[in-house]
C-alpha positions in Angstrom: 2.2 2.2 27.0 3.1 -0.8 25.0 3.6 -0.7 21.1 0.4 -2.6 20.6 -1.5 -0.1 22.8 0.0 2.9 21.0 -1.2 1.3 17.6 -4.6 0.6 18.9 -4.8 4.0 20.1 -3.6 5.5 16.9 -6.2 3.5 15.0 -9.0 4.8 17.3 -7.7 8.2 16.6 -7.8 7.8 12.8 -11.2 6.3 13.3 -12.4 9.4 15.2 -11.0 11.6 12.5 -12.7 9.9 9.8 -16.0 10.3 11.5 -15.1 14.2 12.1 -13.5 15.0 8.7 -14.6 12.1 6.3 -12.5 9.9 4.1 -8.7 10.4 4.7 -8.0 9.9 0.8 -10.7 12.8 0.2 -8.9 14.9 2.7 -5.4 14.3 1.5 -6.6 15.0 -2.1 -7.8 18.4 -0.9 -4.7 19.4 0.9 -2.5 18.3 -2.2 -4.7 20.6 -4.3 -4.0 23.4 -1.9 -0.6 22.7 -1.3 0.0 22.3 -5.2 -1.5 25.8 -5.7 0.7 27.3 -2.7 4.1 25.6 -4.0 3.4 25.9 -7.7 3.8 22.3 -8.6 1.9 19.1 -8.3 1.7 17.5 -4.8 0.2 14.1 -4.3 -1.8 12.7 -1.4 0.9 10.3 -0.7 3.6 13.4 -0.3 0.9 15.1 2.1 1.0 12.2 4.2 4.8 11.7 4.1 5.2 15.6 4.9 2.7 15.4 7.9 4.9 12.3 9.1 8.0 14.4 8.6 6.3 17.4 10.5 5.7 14.9 13.6 9.2 13.3 13.4 10.7 16.9 13.6 8.7 17.6 16.8 9.7 14.0 18.0 13.4 15.3 17.6 12.8 18.1 19.9 11.0 15.7 22.5 11.2 12.1 21.7 8.8 11.3 24.6 5.8 13.4 23.2 3.2 10.6 22.8 0.7 12.6 20.6 3.3 12.9 18.0 4.2 9.2 18.1 0.5 8.5 17.7 0.3 10.9 14.7 3.2 9.3 13.0 1.5 5.9 13.4 -1.9 7.3 12.1 -0.4 9.0 9.1 1.5 5.9 8.3 -1.8 4.0 8.1 -3.3 7.0 6.0 -0.3 6.7 3.9 -1.2 3.1 3.1 -4.7 3.9 2.3 -3.8 6.9 -0.4 -0.7 5.3 -1.9 -2.7 2.4 -3.3 
């Protein structure tokens, strides 16, 4: 799979998740609120996206060829762009 193909696939996954779960900003805001309660300090939607990217990077450190994790990193990076505006 080329880089361009991976990005197109990631875009399709993000679009599918948008249909299934709604607006990524709304989802990241809801997660941030929950994590803020759990952790006892404010978590922003951008931090949620960054932490999810970090989770996928940790998994890629175990298996750098795992395609789904690569796609997820690209997808969460795109969502980061949306929530960081």
